[in-house]
Residue, then its C-alpha position, 0 to 999 in steps of 0.5 A: x646148193x647142196x642137199x643140206x643147204x636145201x634142207x636148211x633153207x626149207x626149215x628156215x622158210x617154214x619156221x618164218x612162215x609159221x610165225x607169220x601165220x600164228x596170229x591170224x584168226x586168233x581169239x583170246x580166252x577173253x574174247x570168247x569169255x572162257x578164261x581158264x583159271x591160272x592162265x592169262x586172259x590173252x592166252x589163245x582159246x583154240x590155236x588151230x596149230x595143225x591147220x596153221x602147220x599145214x598152211x605153213x608147209x604149203x606156203x613154205x614149199x612154194x617160197x622154197x621152190x622159187x628160191x631154189x630155182x633162183x639159186x640153182x639157176x644162177x640168177x643170184x650168186x655168192x659173188x653178187x652178195x659179196x659185192x654188197x659188202x666188200x668194196x672194190x680195191x681199185 
């Protein structure tokens, strides 16, 4: 895996983890009873994005380290993946 590949893999994992974490602990404005005029009642009251971004960074780093170990260790190669879609000629 190249440096660019590692950075791209980390970015993809980080974004996916962040999207998974976004709904956790979420309270809508209707739940709290403080609906701001001009916004939908289901809008988040306090999204706590900084806390979720920190957790996303921690979790994504762990997942990325495991994936990098698997890829760099040779446990899983491109040939393994190509074998799933390319039928044998013989």
